[in-house]
C-alpha positions as a printed NumPy array, in Angstrom:
array([[ 21.786,  43.847,   2.481],
       [ 19.82 ,  40.586,   2.851],
       [ 17.034,  42.36 ,   4.73 ],
       [ 16.788,  45.231,   2.277],
       [ 18.661,  47.886,   4.215],
       [ 20.463,  49.046,   1.085],
       [ 17.412,  49.277,  -1.13 ],
       [ 16.13 ,  52.655,  -2.178],
       [ 13.238,  53.808,  -4.312],
       [ 14.389,  54.356,  -7.9  ],
       [ 11.205,  56.126,  -8.972],
       [ 13.094,  59.423,  -9.216],
       [ 15.655,  58.06 , -11.682],
       [ 14.077,  60.098, -14.5  ],
       [ 14.988,  63.258, -12.551],
       [ 18.729,  62.558, -12.591],
       [ 20.057,  65.211, -14.993],
       [ 21.545,  63.863, -18.235],
       [ 23.086,  66.087, -20.894],
       [ 24.753,  64.004, -23.589],
       [ 25.905,  66.821, -25.838],
       [ 29.178,  65.303, -26.984],
       [ 32.744,  65.643, -25.806],
       [ 34.357,  69.028, -26.41 ],
       [ 37.9  ,  68.987, -27.734],
       [ 40.419,  70.84 , -25.612],
       [ 43.334,  72.941, -26.753],
       [ 46.694,  72.097, -25.214],
       [ 46.302,  74.87 , -22.647],
       [ 42.732,  73.932, -21.667],
       [ 41.58 ,  71.776, -18.765],
       [ 38.136,  70.28 , -19.424],
       [ 36.336,  67.723, -17.269],
       [ 33.332,  65.701, -18.446],
       [ 31.291,  63.508, -16.11 ],
       [ 30.565,  60.137, -17.695],
       [ 28.823,  58.784, -14.591],
       [ 29.665,  57.299, -11.184],
       [ 33.433,  57.912, -10.667],
       [ 34.248,  58.113, -14.37 ],
       [ 35.454,  61.433, -15.716],
       [ 37.125,  62.364, -18.961],
       [ 39.845,  64.829, -17.956],
       [ 41.521,  66.748, -20.768],
       [ 44.674,  68.295, -19.374],
       [ 48.061,  69.301, -20.757],
       [ 47.139,  68.018, -24.207],
       [ 46.265,  64.552, -22.827],
       [ 42.917,  62.769, -22.503],
       [ 42.724,  60.88 , -19.213],
       [ 39.986,  58.543, -17.929],
       [ 39.317,  58.118, -14.214],
       [ 37.999,  54.713, -13.05 ],
       [ 36.38 ,  54.007, -16.443],
       [ 33.053,  52.142, -16.292],
       [ 30.973,  51.99 , -19.482],
       [ 29.221,  48.707, -18.642],
       [ 25.449,  48.666, -18.316],
       [ 25.723,  46.46 , -15.243],
       [ 28.366,  45.536, -12.683],
       [ 28.341,  42.471, -10.406],
       [ 26.045,  42.587,  -7.408],
       [ 23.855,  45.601,  -8.203],
       [ 21.042,  46.465, -10.601],
       [ 21.838,  47.942, -14.004],
       [ 22.884,  51.564, -14.237],
       [ 20.199,  54.214, -13.854],
       [ 21.601,  56.557, -16.482],
       [ 23.578,  55.924, -19.683],
       [ 27.273,  56.81 , -19.903],
       [ 27.479,  60.547, -20.473],
       [ 29.881,  60.078, -23.396],
       [ 29.48 ,  57.315, -25.962],
       [ 32.567,  55.116, -26.212],
       [ 32.65 ,  55.78 , -29.953],
       [ 32.906,  59.53 , -29.282],
       [ 36.085,  59.238, -27.238],
       [ 39.343,  60.466, -28.767],
       [ 42.555,  58.495, -28.288],
       [ 42.931,  57.815, -24.566],
       [ 46.404,  58.794, -23.426],
       [ 46.135,  57.545, -19.852],
       [ 43.852,  55.855, -17.347],
       [ 44.015,  56.283, -13.562],
       [ 42.525,  53.676, -11.225],
       [ 41.709,  54.462,  -7.6  ],
       [ 41.162,  50.878,  -6.372],
       [ 39.919,  47.485,  -7.469],
       [ 36.238,  47.449,  -6.443],
       [ 33.967,  46.435,  -9.327],
       [ 32.316,  49.849,  -9.623],
       [ 35.744,  51.443, -10.161],
       [ 37.689,  48.748, -12.007],
       [ 35.417,  47.336, -14.713],
       [ 36.947,  44.491, -16.702],
       [ 34.617,  44.76 , -19.751],
       [ 35.481,  48.441, -20.13 ],
       [ 39.197,  47.872, -19.626],
       [ 39.175,  45.23 , -22.379],
       [ 38.051,  47.916, -24.839],
       [ 41.24 ,  49.926, -24.33 ],
       [ 44.298,  49.472, -26.561],
       [ 46.95 ,  47.379, -24.823],
       [ 49.528,  50.161, -25.113],
       [ 47.384,  52.637, -23.136],
       [ 49.281,  54.151, -20.212],
       [ 47.627,  52.901, -17.024],
       [ 48.407,  54.238, -13.544],
       [ 47.366,  52.   , -10.663],
       [ 47.799,  51.601,  -6.889],
       [ 50.538,  49.403,  -5.463],
       [ 50.137,  45.655,  -6.094],
       [ 47.465,  46.136,  -8.782],
       [ 49.707,  46.198, -11.874],
       [ 49.584,  42.421, -12.341],
       [ 45.804,  42.565, -12.887],
       [ 46.512,  44.616, -16.029],
       [ 49.656,  42.882, -17.236],
       [ 47.842,  39.529, -17.107],
       [ 45.398,  41.059, -19.58 ],
       [ 48.126,  42.125, -21.962],
       [ 48.65 ,  45.766, -20.998],
       [ 52.239,  46.808, -21.651],
       [ 52.458,  50.299, -20.129],
       [ 51.365,  49.959, -16.505],
       [ 52.798,  52.122, -13.73 ],
       [ 52.23 ,  51.061, -10.129],
       [ 52.571,  53.716,  -7.412],
       [ 52.54 ,  53.882,  -3.635],
       [ 51.054,  56.83 ,  -1.756],
       [ 52.915,  60.098,  -2.448],
       [ 54.731,  58.678,  -5.477],
       [ 54.574,  60.413,  -8.849],
       [ 54.893,  59.686, -12.561],
       [ 54.738,  61.81 , -15.685],
       [ 53.629,  61.794, -19.306],
       [ 54.879,  64.818, -21.208],
       [ 53.875,  67.901, -19.241],
       [ 51.319,  66.096, -17.065],
       [ 52.164,  64.697, -13.632],
       [ 50.266,  61.837, -11.997],
       [ 50.576,  61.914,  -8.205],
       [ 49.062,  59.06 ,  -6.207],
       [ 47.663,  60.26 ,  -2.884],
       [ 46.027,  58.532,   0.123],
       [ 42.344,  57.809,   0.674],
       [ 40.393,  56.385,   3.612],
       [ 39.066,  53.233,   1.965],
       [ 39.909,  49.567,   1.277],
       [ 40.159,  47.054,  -1.557],
       [ 38.813,  43.641,  -2.478],
       [ 38.2  ,  41.858,  -5.767],
       [ 37.51 ,  38.334,  -4.474],
       [ 36.806,  36.65 ,  -1.138],
       [ 40.521,  36.021,  -0.638],
       [ 42.261,  39.306,  -1.475],
       [ 40.92 ,  41.858,   1.045],
       [ 43.311,  44.83 ,   1.192],
       [ 45.976,  42.995,  -0.811],
       [ 46.172,  45.961,  -3.202],
       [ 46.319,  49.638,  -2.318],
       [ 43.692,  52.352,  -2.853],
       [ 43.893,  56.118,  -3.175],
       [ 43.263,  59.223,  -5.247],
       [ 45.152,  61.123,  -7.917],
       [ 46.365,  64.678,  -8.424],
       [ 46.785,  65.474, -12.112],
       [ 48.954,  68.497, -12.774],
       [ 49.989,  70.501, -15.816],
       [ 51.733,  73.841, -15.455],
       [ 49.95 ,  75.676, -12.678],
       [ 46.723,  73.636, -13.036],
       [ 45.874,  70.788, -10.662],
       [ 42.854,  68.479, -10.598],
       [ 42.327,  66.168,  -7.618],
       [ 40.39 ,  62.937,  -8.212],
       [ 39.457,  61.561,  -4.792],
       [ 38.371,  58.11 ,  -5.942],
       [ 36.38 ,  56.457,  -3.148],
       [ 36.995,  57.558,   0.416],
       [ 35.732,  58.205,   3.899],
       [ 36.521,  61.435,   5.723],
       [ 39.763,  61.844,   7.665],
       [ 43.087,  63.576,   8.142],
       [ 44.471,  62.586,   4.737],
       [ 42.698,  65.443,   2.967],
       [ 44.615,  68.091,   4.881],
       [ 47.847,  66.213,   4.175],
       [ 47.077,  66.193,   0.457],
       [ 46.433,  69.928,   0.572],
       [ 49.756,  70.54 ,   2.296],
       [ 51.719,  68.501,  -0.232],
       [ 49.802,  69.735,  -3.282],
       [ 48.935,  73.389,  -2.718],
       [ 46.877,  75.215,  -5.306],
       [ 44.414,  72.507,  -6.359],
       [ 41.97 ,  74.12 ,  -8.776],
       [ 39.278,  71.443,  -8.828],
       [ 38.387,  68.463,  -6.628],
       [ 36.372,  65.619,  -8.162],
       [ 34.608,  64.406,  -5.008],
       [ 32.268,  61.477,  -4.31 ],
       [ 28.981,  62.552,  -2.744],
       [ 26.907,  59.348,  -2.909],
       [ 26.696,  55.881,  -1.321],
       [ 26.587,  57.163,   2.266],
       [ 23.484,  55.654,   3.911],
       [ 23.126,  53.998,   6.342],
       [ 25.861,  55.972,   8.083],
       [ 26.602,  53.299,  10.698],
       [ 27.832,  51.121,   7.864],
       [ 29.098,  53.567,   5.247],
       [ 30.913,  56.168,   7.357],
       [ 34.107,  54.105,   7.519],
       [ 34.476,  54.013,   3.733],
       [ 32.381,  56.774,   2.105],
       [ 31.996,  60.484,   2.774],
       [ 28.533,  61.97 ,   2.898],
       [ 27.901,  65.203,   0.946],
       [ 28.712,  67.49 ,   3.891],
       [ 31.99 ,  65.656,   4.471],
       [ 32.792,  65.859,   0.765],
       [ 32.485,  69.643,   0.926],
       [ 34.637,  69.755,   4.058],
       [ 37.211,  67.548,   2.344],
       [ 37.278,  69.948,  -0.593],
       [ 37.995,  72.764,   1.852],
       [ 40.668,  70.655,   3.567],
       [ 42.59 ,  69.997,   0.349],
       [ 42.408,  73.688,  -0.492],
       [ 40.506,  73.237,  -3.747],
       [ 38.65 ,  76.265,  -5.015],
       [ 36.027,  74.238,  -6.912],
       [ 34.316,  70.902,  -6.395],
       [ 32.722,  68.65 ,  -9.016],
       [ 30.371,  65.943,  -7.764],
       [ 30.492,  62.243,  -8.673],
       [ 29.688,  58.745,  -7.341],
       [ 25.929,  59.194,  -7.497],
       [ 23.119,  58.893, -10.042],
       [ 24.549,  55.812, -11.778],
       [ 24.497,  52.662,  -9.622],
       [ 22.337,  51.969,  -6.562],
       [ 24.886,  51.058,  -3.883],
       [ 23.255,  52.382,  -0.723],
       [ 20.105,  53.592,   0.96 ],
       [ 19.87 ,  57.365,   0.493],
       [ 17.284,  58.845,  -1.907],
       [ 18.566,  59.015,  -5.472],
       [ 18.64 ,  62.821,  -5.555],
       [ 19.787,  63.182,  -1.935],
       [ 23.508,  63.508,  -2.795],
       [ 22.885,  66.444,  -5.117],
       [ 20.532,  68.244,  -2.731],
       [ 22.735,  67.757,   0.328],
       [ 25.916,  68.762,  -1.518],
       [ 24.292,  72.042,  -2.54 ],
       [ 23.099,  72.651,   1.022],
       [ 26.547,  71.951,   2.496],
       [ 28.254,  74.181,  -0.084],
       [ 25.908,  77.047,   0.784],
       [ 26.373,  76.438,   4.524],
       [ 30.126,  77.   ,   4.07 ],
       [ 29.414,  80.319,   2.356],
       [ 31.183,  79.213,  -0.817],
       [ 30.565,  80.692,  -4.26 ],
       [ 27.74 ,  78.687,  -5.871],
       [ 29.501,  78.986,  -9.246],
       [ 32.372,  76.927,  -7.817],
       [ 30.168,  73.904,  -7.127],
       [ 30.125,  71.94 , -10.362],
       [ 27.087,  69.719,  -9.77 ],
       [ 27.28 ,  68.397, -13.3  ],
       [ 24.66 ,  66.492, -15.215],
       [ 25.694,  63.122, -16.631],
       [ 27.558,  63.995, -19.818],
       [ 28.104,  67.667, -18.908],
       [ 31.49 ,  69.337, -19.37 ],
       [ 33.143,  72.318, -17.743],
       [ 36.249,  74.255, -18.698],
       [ 38.666,  75.202, -15.943],
       [ 39.422,  78.879, -16.439]])
């Protein structure tokens, strides 16, 4: 990083697609996902509104300010019924955003991370280990493994867990992968949670590979992971918001499309959303 190996040209930032057309309201039987940016999605499922790794801040520690605005204005959000956190890195657990949530919001976190929230006054925090599950109404929250790590300070490396989430309601399942490298866990998730309709997969922050391959998938691996978990559709994330690595800004989108086509998959099932864009799971 000191010698500039993680710097990339941001001259193409104006080409990152942004479509801030507002948040559609879902009926109880609808599943709608809206990409806010980076790993933040608004998932409307089973009558609930769920946020994944919410980051609305303009800047996070250690990197330049975000390239694109949040796809949904905070003021346009309905009541948030639940938040799921994949791990404690600053680009996934953003304290300024968390402070904006009501203290009675249901928060689902990896093992050993609950105290971070309870110290800040949150009263409804559920801490799960891999393969454990919780529920709100008709929606299940299953915490599943990821190939990653955690650290918030210099002294707490891997002191809290990391992972992804499978949100289920009726026969609908949405898999949020969080942050992850490629490995055998994807097939295990597919075996334990058959019938995933949509995988929210990271496709950015993958160059240089000698450094990133242990913690982040590249776009081709993201597509393979989607196949491994048995998801019919894939929605892209973890690109176009913060500059964390060395690939070209639009590389994740281009390479994800190429990998999807190389697998012979239906192009309509690749949801390469613009920032702020929504899709309905039918």
